[in-house]
C-alpha angles and dihedrals in degrees: 000000000000121000090252097048117094093210143344122230125347100302122100142169133197092275088056091051090051091048091049093048093050093048092049091048090059092052093042095051103034102034104026099029094226119174111206144169116250111279129241111189120195125187113215138179127247091259091051089050089053089050090051089053090054096051094044091256097288121134117227091020119166121256124261133159092239090065090056090048091051091048092053092048095050092043093053092049092047095047091051090054093241095123137024123225123251112260091226148005120206128200125212097231139114106276092034109235119214121186113207124195113248095219095055120112123247090258092054091047088054091049096049094045088055091044101043110017093047111014100044090032092058092047093050092051099045111030112103094226092060092043090053100044110026138063106202093174093067108021093103092051090049092049090053090050093047094048092049093045094051091046090052090049089054090052094049102037104021134255094269100061093042092048092047092053093046089050090056093044093049090052089059100044092107087060093040101083135088110234092192122049120261090181137354097267143336115268097210095177090073096049098089093045092049096049095099092044091053092049092055090047092051094049090051091050090048093052095046094046101047094044089060113117112195120227117254102220118090100245094038090047091054090048090051090050091051091048091048093051090048091050090049093045093238135211092044125178095186099078096178090053091050092050092047091054103034115018102123101213103044118112120226094258090051091053090052091052090052088051092052092051091044095051091049091050089051091048091060095042094093090054090058090055098045107040095122094042095043095049091039091053093047094045093048090048095050090047092053093043095049091046091050093048090052092049089051092050093245092124125031132232093267091056091047091054091048090050094047091050091054093041092052092050092050095048096043115123111207116222118249091253094046114113088229094054112129103160127277114346106229091207091054097044093041095049093044092050092049090049091046092052089052089051092050092049095049107025109019126177123216088260090054091050090053095047099037109027093156096061107018111116096357089128104218105096097172094051089052092047092049088053091050093047090052102045111035142061126206100277096044091041093055093041090053106036112025102116131208087240091060093043089057092046091051092041091228122182135166119241118186110216104196112173090206093057125083095221139036114252123220098213103176132037133174103291130101095272091043093050091054092047091048093050093047093046095047091047091053090056089062095047103109094194092052095048097044114081113261100234120164138173104242107171149355124214100228094164096064135000097357090239114178115226124204131179128210110201103213118217121199092351094296102148124178121272101258099222095048092042090055093049092052091044090055089056090049092051090051091055095042094047096219139061118306127203126194117194119195108213127185107243093215102044101022087229118152107244103175142350128216126186139180133187124220114254115257 
């Protein structure tokens, strides 16, 4: 091994990992201008990687039967050779934790350190969605608190009741997030200290609310209803938050468990909105880092070829008629868009200048990309930066699949109007708020049976799948303690399309 080379062959030890990390840090900071949290790199076995899959990659995560089920499923698929393991898992924390697979070669360890420990790390630290919704300084402390709290609940109240409540809470995690900020970020360090304070506050709210006796006259009754809705914070899209604060039959420890599940769902919400950008940023960074290391003589030609083989596999977009097709590959779209932005900034065409006058020809690709990584999420990123050049390269077109029509309609082709339609339509597919069902708590019948009423505002005729809706509604009724009704209402006509209901178990 030459003095300049980081390693020779596929073997590595911990000194090699340190040497690789330090060399990448120089490239990342001086050439790419990345701003990252300190790194904590952990080498884990294949079984530990499967376990990390099962517990959504978080260290110190609480126990639940669904994690064991997921572990068994992934292990079976892996042992049969039907699926490879991820080379890494990275945690949005400070320090940023990256899990590397023990069996990977030195080249692959170099790639994933560049990808995860620097690419994802920079994105976590700088993107506005993560700044708004996550608290990387204290997530590990909060996880330790949550794990210990749930374990203590199991000791005091039994595994069955705790598991039943977590089942119900997990079923509602998609409706357990705030899509608009209540505050800048969650300060998780204060959660354990504030537990007793929250319990007293909840009990006071419970007492005030359920003692309320509505007036009987028409105008006074309407005024009481308005006051009641204001007190309850209705309408409310965050169903887990509503249950935590208002559900009349939940005990204090059950409310705290709902809060734990809700905060963890909120913690992962930015990742749902930035999959293309996050992977695109990390993939573009590892490509630049590996190229720079090869140019400096830190990795040899064999390592470069091994890297390029892996990189090409990761960024391959299967054709629609390929047996491996599974929709748009976020690695492929993200990397191609980052590369295309760099092309527009440095070598624009006249078409690029017309479509992107703010960035075309400005000359500093990395400064532009850092701005993009910090200030956009997937839907706004695609709506702003998907170019006609890339649409032609990807052969994108817009097909309208209307179940009431006899034929499929090709709505957009490759002309100026078609490009704008394609970009708008593709961006909408990555808008989490638009694709998730709009379900809100709208009222509670306090005068009679305390029935909880929810509305699903149906867009474009997309009603809920009845069987799944009923299963989730059963969980909601369990947590509420009384009957629950869900009305599906057409957003355009306000017409009632369907009604679902569930009664609380005895």
